[in-house]
MMTF fields as JSON, N, C-alpha, C and O atoms, coordinates in Angstrom:
{
  "mmtfVersion": "1.0.0",
  "mmtfProducer": "UNKNOWN",
  "numBonds": 307,
  "numAtoms": 308,
  "numGroups": 77,
  "numChains": 1,
  "numModels": 1,
  "chainsPerModel": [1],
  "groupsPerChain": [77],
  "chainIdList": ["A"],
  "bondAtomList": [4, 2, 8, 6, 12, 10, 16, 14, 20, 18, 24, 22, 28, 26, 32, 30, 36, 34, 40, 38, 44, 42, 48, 46, 52, 50, 56, 54, 60, 58, 64, 62, 68, 66, 72, 70, 76, 74, 80, 78, 84, 82, 88, 86, 92, 90, 96, 94, 100, 98, 104, 102, 108, 106, 112, 110, 116, 114, 120, 118, 124, 122, 128, 126, 132, 130, 136, 134, 140, 138, 144, 142, 148, 146, 152, 150, 156, 154, 160, 158, 164, 162, 168, 166, 172, 170, 176, 174, 180, 178, 184, 182, 188, 186, 192, 190, 196, 194, 200, 198, 204, 202, 208, 206, 212, 210, 216, 214, 220, 218, 224, 222, 228, 226, 232, 230, 236, 234, 240, 238, 244, 242, 248, 246, 252, 250, 256, 254, 260, 258, 264, 262, 268, 266, 272, 270, 276, 274, 280, 278, 284, 282, 288, 286, 292, 290, 296, 294, 300, 298, 304, 302],
  "bondOrderList": [1, 1, 1, 1, 1, 1, 1, 1, 1, 1, 1, 1, 1, 1, 1, 1, 1, 1, 1, 1, 1, 1, 1, 1, 1, 1, 1, 1, 1, 1, 1, 1, 1, 1, 1, 1, 1, 1, 1, 1, 1, 1, 1, 1, 1, 1, 1, 1, 1, 1, 1, 1, 1, 1, 1, 1, 1, 1, 1, 1, 1, 1, 1, 1, 1, 1, 1, 1, 1, 1, 1, 1, 1, 1, 1, 1],
  "groupList": [{"groupName": "MET", "atomNameList": ["N", "CA", "C", "O"], "elementList": ["N", "C", "C", "O"], "formalChargeList": [0, 0, 0, 0], "bondAtomList": [1, 0, 2, 1, 3, 2], "bondOrderList": [1, 1, 2], "singleLetterCode": "M", "chemCompType": "L-PEPTIDE LINKING"}, {"groupName": "GLN", "atomNameList": ["N", "CA", "C", "O"], "elementList": ["N", "C", "C", "O"], "formalChargeList": [0, 0, 0, 0], "bondAtomList": [1, 0, 2, 1, 3, 2], "bondOrderList": [1, 1, 2], "singleLetterCode": "Q", "chemCompType": "L-PEPTIDE LINKING"}, {"groupName": "THR", "atomNameList": ["N", "CA", "C", "O"], "elementList": ["N", "C", "C", "O"], "formalChargeList": [0, 0, 0, 0], "bondAtomList": [1, 0, 2, 1, 3, 2], "bondOrderList": [1, 1, 2], "singleLetterCode": "T", "chemCompType": "L-PEPTIDE LINKING"}, {"groupName": "LYS", "atomNameList": ["N", "CA", "C", "O"], "elementList": ["N", "C", "C", "O"], "formalChargeList": [0, 0, 0, 0], "bondAtomList": [1, 0, 2, 1, 3, 2], "bondOrderList": [1, 1, 2], "singleLetterCode": "K", "chemCompType": "L-PEPTIDE LINKING"}, {"groupName": "ASP", "atomNameList": ["N", "CA", "C", "O"], "elementList": ["N", "C", "C", "O"], "formalChargeList": [0, 0, 0, 0], "bondAtomList": [1, 0, 2, 1, 3, 2], "bondOrderList": [1, 1, 2], "singleLetterCode": "D", "chemCompType": "L-PEPTIDE LINKING"}, {"groupName": "SER", "atomNameList": ["N", "CA", "C", "O"], "elementList": ["N", "C", "C", "O"], "formalChargeList": [0, 0, 0, 0], "bondAtomList": [1, 0, 2, 1, 3, 2], "bondOrderList": [1, 1, 2], "singleLetterCode": "S", "chemCompType": "L-PEPTIDE LINKING"}, {"groupName": "ARG", "atomNameList": ["N", "CA", "C", "O"], "elementList": ["N", "C", "C", "O"], "formalChargeList": [0, 0, 0, 0], "bondAtomList": [1, 0, 2, 1, 3, 2], "bondOrderList": [1, 1, 2], "singleLetterCode": "R", "chemCompType": "L-PEPTIDE LINKING"}, {"groupName": "GLY", "atomNameList": ["N", "CA", "C", "O"], "elementList": ["N", "C", "C", "O"], "formalChargeList": [0, 0, 0, 0], "bondAtomList": [1, 0, 2, 1, 3, 2], "bondOrderList": [1, 1, 2], "singleLetterCode": "G", "chemCompType": "PEPTIDE LINKING"}, {"groupName": "ALA", "atomNameList": ["N", "CA", "C", "O"], "elementList": ["N", "C", "C", "O"], "formalChargeList": [0, 0, 0, 0], "bondAtomList": [1, 0, 2, 1, 3, 2], "bondOrderList": [1, 1, 2], "singleLetterCode": "A", "chemCompType": "L-PEPTIDE LINKING"}, {"groupName": "LEU", "atomNameList": ["N", "CA", "C", "O"], "elementList": ["N", "C", "C", "O"], "formalChargeList": [0, 0, 0, 0], "bondAtomList": [1, 0, 2, 1, 3, 2], "bondOrderList": [1, 1, 2], "singleLetterCode": "L", "chemCompType": "L-PEPTIDE LINKING"}, {"groupName": "VAL", "atomNameList": ["N", "CA", "C", "O"], "elementList": ["N", "C", "C", "O"], "formalChargeList": [0, 0, 0, 0], "bondAtomList": [1, 0, 2, 1, 3, 2], "bondOrderList": [1, 1, 2], "singleLetterCode": "V", "chemCompType": "L-PEPTIDE LINKING"}, {"groupName": "GLU", "atomNameList": ["N", "CA", "C", "O"], "elementList": ["N", "C", "C", "O"], "formalChargeList": [0, 0, 0, 0], "bondAtomList": [1, 0, 2, 1, 3, 2], "bondOrderList": [1, 1, 2], "singleLetterCode": "E", "chemCompType": "L-PEPTIDE LINKING"}, {"groupName": "ILE", "atomNameList": ["N", "CA", "C", "O"], "elementList": ["N", "C", "C", "O"], "formalChargeList": [0, 0, 0, 0], "bondAtomList": [1, 0, 2, 1, 3, 2], "bondOrderList": [1, 1, 2], "singleLetterCode": "I", "chemCompType": "L-PEPTIDE LINKING"}, {"groupName": "TYR", "atomNameList": ["N", "CA", "C", "O"], "elementList": ["N", "C", "C", "O"], "formalChargeList": [0, 0, 0, 0], "bondAtomList": [1, 0, 2, 1, 3, 2], "bondOrderList": [1, 1, 2], "singleLetterCode": "Y", "chemCompType": "L-PEPTIDE LINKING"}, {"groupName": "ASN", "atomNameList": ["N", "CA", "C", "O"], "elementList": ["N", "C", "C", "O"], "formalChargeList": [0, 0, 0, 0], "bondAtomList": [1, 0, 2, 1, 3, 2], "bondOrderList": [1, 1, 2], "singleLetterCode": "N", "chemCompType": "L-PEPTIDE LINKING"}, {"groupName": "TRP", "atomNameList": ["N", "CA", "C", "O"], "elementList": ["N", "C", "C", "O"], "formalChargeList": [0, 0, 0, 0], "bondAtomList": [1, 0, 2, 1, 3, 2], "bondOrderList": [1, 1, 2], "singleLetterCode": "W", "chemCompType": "L-PEPTIDE LINKING"}, {"groupName": "HIS", "atomNameList": ["N", "CA", "C", "O"], "elementList": ["N", "C", "C", "O"], "formalChargeList": [0, 0, 0, 0], "bondAtomList": [1, 0, 2, 1, 3, 2], "bondOrderList": [1, 1, 2], "singleLetterCode": "H", "chemCompType": "L-PEPTIDE LINKING"}],
  "groupTypeList": [0, 1, 1, 2, 3, 4, 2, 1, 5, 5, 6, 7, 8, 9, 10, 8, 2, 10, 5, 11, 2, 0, 8, 8, 9, 3, 12, 7, 6, 8, 3, 2, 13, 11, 9, 12, 14, 5, 7, 1, 12, 1, 5, 13, 10, 11, 7, 5, 5, 6, 3, 12, 12, 15, 5, 5, 12, 16, 4, 13, 12, 11, 6, 6, 9, 8, 11, 11, 11, 2, 6, 6, 4, 7, 6, 8, 8],
  "groupIdList": [1, 2, 3, 4, 5, 6, 7, 8, 9, 10, 11, 12, 13, 14, 15, 16, 17, 18, 19, 20, 21, 22, 23, 24, 25, 26, 27, 28, 29, 30, 31, 32, 33, 34, 35, 36, 37, 38, 39, 40, 41, 42, 43, 44, 45, 46, 47, 48, 49, 50, 51, 52, 53, 54, 55, 56, 57, 58, 59, 60, 61, 62, 63, 64, 65, 66, 67, 68, 69, 70, 71, 72, 73, 74, 75, 76, 77],
  "secStructList": [7, 2, 2, 2, 2, 2, 2, 2, 2, 2, 2, 7, 7, 1, 3, 3, 3, 2, 2, 2, 2, 2, 2, 2, 6, 6, 7, 7, 2, 2, 2, 2, 2, 2, 2, 2, 2, 6, 6, 1, 1, 7, 3, 3, 3, 3, 6, 6, 3, 3, 3, 3, 3, 2, 2, 2, 2, 2, 2, 2, 2, 2, 2, 2, 2, 2, 2, 2, 2, 2, 2, 2, 2, 2, 2, 2, 7],
  "xCoordList": [-2.539, -3.074, -4.299, -4.76, -4.832, -6.557, -7.066, -7.605, -7.111, -7.787, -7.704, -8.715, -6.396, -6.265, -6.933, -7.409, -7.171, -7.947, -9.635, -10.325, -10.053, -11.409, -11.715, -12.905, -10.695, -10.966, -11.316, -12.285, -10.285, -10.539, -11.917, -12.64, -12.128, -13.429, -14.63, -15.693, -14.455, -15.885, -16.437, -17.621, -14.979, -15.542, -15.581, -16.018, -15.207, -15.059, -14.143, -13.923, -13.377, -12.345, -11.234, -10.836, -10.659, -9.396, -8.26, -7.101, -8.558, -7.38, -7.728, -8.879, -6.776, -6.998, -6.282, -5.308, -6.729, -6.089, -4.953, -4.717, -4.049, -2.891, -3.207, -2.712, -4.208, -4.525, -5.352, -5.509, -5.897, -6.281, -5.157, -5.245, -4.206, -2.841, -2.195, -1.678, -2.197, -1.44, -1.945, -1.191, -3.456, -4.248, -4.139, -4.029, -4.139, -3.934, -2.74, -2.68, -1.738, -0.408, 0.231, 1.294, -0.599, -0.151, 1.329, 2.349, 1.358, 2.458, 2.019, 0.874, 3.058, 3.028, 3.061, 3.485, 2.791, 2.72, 4.163, 4.249, 5.151, 6.463, 6.892, 7.525, 6.562, 6.759, 6.034, 6.651, 4.71, 3.902, 4.344, 3.947, 4.967, 5.388, 6.863, 7.217, 7.684, 8.937, 8.526, 9.464, 7.479, 7.147, 6.794, 7.048, 6.098, 5.512, 6.765, 6.997, 7.663, 8.632, 9.738, 10.498, 9.856, 10.579, 10.235, 11.072, 8.729, 8.452, 7.801, 7.568, 7.524, 7.28, 6.003, 5.512, 5.106, 3.751, 3.292, 4.034, 2.386, 2.184, 1.035, 0.002, 1.272, 0.224, 0.421, 1.34, -0.795, -0.877, -1.655, -2.207, -1.6, -2.298, -3.625, -3.617, -4.704, -5.831, -6.198, -6.501, -6.306, -6.659, -5.542, -4.345, -5.849, -5.071, -4.945, -4.497, -5.421, -5.337, -4.482, -4.516, -3.667, -2.69, -3.675, -4.218, -3.762, -4.202, -3.555, -2.552, -3.643, -2.414, -3.511, -4.697, -2.845, -3.426, -3.39, -2.332, -4.513, -4.853, -3.955, -3.042, -4.112, -3.177, -1.713, -1.044, -1.296, 0.424, 0.401, 1.425, -0.495, -0.497, -0.217, 0.743, -1.564, -1.211, -0.051, 0.37, 0.528, 1.757, 2.944, 3.772, 2.903, 4.007, 3.908, 4.982, 2.775, 2.476, 3.356, 4.348, 2.793, 3.363, 4.832, 5.395, 5.495, 6.946, 7.538, 8.491, 6.953, 7.407, 7.397, 8.327, 6.237, 6.255, 7.089, 7.579, 7.244, 8.364, 9.767, 10.498, 10.171, 11.586, 11.584, 12.488, 10.455, 10.596, 10.626, 11.231, 10.086, 10.409, 11.671, 12.277, 12.196, 13.54, 14.742, 15.854, 14.181, 15.102, 15.005, 16.001, 13.885, 13.636, 14.407, 15.112, 14.251, 15.017, 16.311, 16.887, 17.15, 18.325, 18.854, 19.864, 18.257, 18.378, 18.471, 19.41, 17.421, 17.376, 18.602, 19.047, 19.127, 20.219, 21.345, 22.42],
  "yCoordList": [-7.579, -6.728, -6.743, -5.854, -7.935, -8.114, -7.056, -6.225, -6.724, -5.871, -4.569, -3.872, -4.118, -2.665, -2.346, -1.211, -3.337, -3.4, -3.294, -2.384, -4.018, -4.211, -3.172, -2.855, -2.332, -0.928, 0.024, 0.775, -0.201, 1.018, 0.924, 1.892, -0.438, -0.611, -0.455, -0.154, -0.712, -0.671, 0.671, 0.999, 1.686, 3.243, 3.77, 4.915, 3.139, 4.07, 4.898, 5.425, 5.259, 6.165, 6.107, 4.954, 6.871, 6.908, 7.347, 7.14, 8.002, 8.731, 8.13, 7.769, 8.009, 7.67, 8.766, 9.405, 8.937, 9.709, 9.21, 8.004, 10.139, 9.418, 8.082, 6.957, 8.611, 7.583, 6.357, 5.345, 6.535, 5.427, 4.476, 3.273, 5.277, 4.637, 3.86, 2.767, 4.352, 3.833, 2.77, 1.924, 2.576, 1.457, 0.449, -0.713, 0.545, -0.351, -0.788, -2.017, -0.234, -0.749, -1.257, -1.87, -0.897, -1.638, -0.648, -1.224, 0.446, 1.153, 2.617, 3.068, 3.194, 4.561, 5.753, 5.676, 6.713, 7.959, 8.458, 8.997, 8.223, 8.633, 7.647, 8.085, 6.416, 5.516, 6.096, 6.471, 6.295, 6.807, 8.012, 8.0, 8.978, 10.023, 9.986, 10.761, 8.708, 8.388, 7.716, 7.677, 7.254, 6.447, 7.398, 7.272, 8.613, 9.82, 10.456, 10.659, 10.83, 11.903, 11.316, 12.029, 9.734, 9.117, 8.912, 8.563, 9.183, 8.788, 7.477, 7.15, 6.77, 5.256, 5.033, 3.938, 6.432, 6.321, 7.606, 8.502, 7.997, 9.17, 10.038, 9.513, 11.094, 12.13, 13.525, 14.013, 14.07, 15.737, 16.205, 15.477, 17.539, 18.188, 18.926, 19.499, 18.748, 19.196, 19.867, 19.18, 21.309, 22.327, 22.002, 22.171, 21.673, 21.187, 19.766, 19.339, 18.814, 17.24, 16.797, 17.24, 15.884, 15.236, 13.989, 13.225, 13.973, 12.647, 11.646, 11.968, 10.328, 9.376, 8.58, 8.369, 8.243, 7.625, 6.187, 5.744, 5.456, 3.945, 3.364, 2.72, 3.541, 2.729, 2.697, 1.664, 3.826, 3.789, 3.024, 2.356, 2.947, 1.99, 0.434, -0.297, 0.162, -0.999, -1.497, -2.649, -0.42, -0.616, -0.957, -1.842, -0.115, -0.312, -1.615, -2.208, -2.299, -3.368, -4.455, -5.108, -4.442, -5.346, -5.326, -6.391, -4.253, -4.138, -4.765, -5.533, -4.445, -5.199, -6.677, -7.357, -7.265, -8.575, -9.222, -10.34, -8.444, -8.819, -8.784, -9.751, -7.851, -7.777, -9.12, -9.947, -9.279, -10.349, -11.748, -12.701, -11.886, -13.074, -13.199, -14.271, -11.977, -12.23, -12.395, -12.879, -11.821, -12.122, -13.751, -14.403, -14.225, -15.652, -16.483, -17.409, -16.105, -16.88, -16.684, -17.548, -15.622, -15.452, -16.512, -17.169, -16.661, -17.457, -18.787, -19.475, -19.339, -20.753, -21.041, -22.18, -20.408, -20.594, -21.138, -21.404],
  "zCoordList": [0.663, -0.557, -1.241, -1.957, -0.928, -1.249, -0.476, -1.206, 0.868, 1.93, 1.339, 1.244, 0.867, 0.48, -0.622, -0.648, -1.937, -2.916, -2.418, -2.877, -1.722, -1.048, -0.377, -0.349, 0.369, 1.083, -0.121, -0.235, -0.977, -1.799, -2.778, -3.013, -3.296, -4.171, -3.437, -3.978, -1.847, -1.107, -1.207, -1.286, -1.186, -0.602, -2.074, -2.192, -3.189, -4.37, -4.399, -5.49, -3.324, -3.444, -4.224, -4.391, -4.707, -5.469, -4.571, -4.929, -3.311, -2.376, -1.135, -0.89, -0.34, 1.08, 2.15, 1.751, 3.344, 4.021, 4.672, 4.602, 5.437, 6.015, 6.929, 6.854, 7.818, 8.652, 8.137, 8.819, 6.81, 6.273, 5.514, 5.266, 5.259, 4.495, 5.726, 5.494, 6.987, 8.175, 8.679, 9.159, 8.675, 8.997, 7.737, 8.129, 6.691, 5.546, 5.614, 5.654, 5.644, 5.74, 7.05, 7.146, 8.031, 9.542, 9.721, 10.101, 9.504, 9.759, 10.47, 10.443, 11.045, 11.748, 11.12, 9.967, 11.451, 10.895, 10.26, 9.156, 11.033, 10.34, 9.163, 8.203, 9.251, 8.068, 7.117, 6.12, 7.169, 6.193, 5.525, 4.359, 5.792, 5.668, 4.822, 3.933, 5.452, 4.863, 3.461, 2.665, 3.062, 1.947, 1.14, -0.058, 1.651, 0.644, 0.358, -0.834, 1.24, 0.941, 0.143, -0.513, 0.206, -0.582, -2.028, -2.861, -2.348, -3.479, -3.795, -4.959, -2.828, -3.002, -2.981, -3.255, -2.533, -2.442, -2.926, -2.524, -3.607, -4.313, -3.511, -3.095, -3.388, -2.642, -3.178, -3.836, -2.671, -2.921, -1.674, -0.848, -1.687, -0.528, -1.274, -2.364, -0.403, -0.853, 0.152, 1.127, 0.302, 1.137, 2.468, 2.237, 3.442, 4.695, 4.931, 5.995, 3.736, 4.073, 3.073, 1.925, 3.489, 2.367, 1.977, 2.776, 0.65, -0.182, -0.451, -1.089, -0.244, -0.901, -1.893, -1.641, -2.965, -4.23, -3.66, -3.21, -3.668, -3.417, -4.147, -3.629, -5.73, -6.571, -6.178, -6.156, -5.89, -5.528, -4.091, -3.945, -2.998, -1.914, -2.431, -2.187, -3.341, -4.156, -4.71, -4.604, -5.405, -6.06, -5.138, -5.352, -4.07, -3.017, -2.597, -2.486, -2.299, -1.709, -2.773, -2.446, -3.912, -4.931, -5.133, -5.387, -5.05, -5.2, -3.957, -4.089, -2.533, -1.285, -1.452, -1.018, -2.151, -2.252, -3.166, -3.006, -4.184, -5.219, -4.62, -4.833, -3.955, -2.95, -2.239, -2.359, -1.458, -0.404, -1.317, -0.827, -2.441, -3.201, -3.726, -3.722, -4.267, -4.545, -3.46, -3.67, -2.143, -1.103, -0.762, -0.45, -0.847, -0.452, -1.322, -0.921, -2.66, -3.569, -3.662, -4.324, -3.114, -3.054, -1.883, -2.133, -0.758, 0.272, -0.123, 0.28, -1.03, -1.191, -2.174, -2.033, -2.959, -3.944, -3.136, -3.675]
}
């Protein structure tokens, strides 16, 4: 999570490319587009290039962490 925010802030960018998103989340292209198409991360097309909103990547990570915490808490009960 911190690495994603550091990457965003160090570049001063508000958007990421598909490749940058793949690298930040350590996922493949198909999973990246699955997240885009399902609305889990926000994006738009600029010319011929898709741009992903960095804050939506961060929000996705936060949701995944919360889901994982809930899953672990359920196991402990």
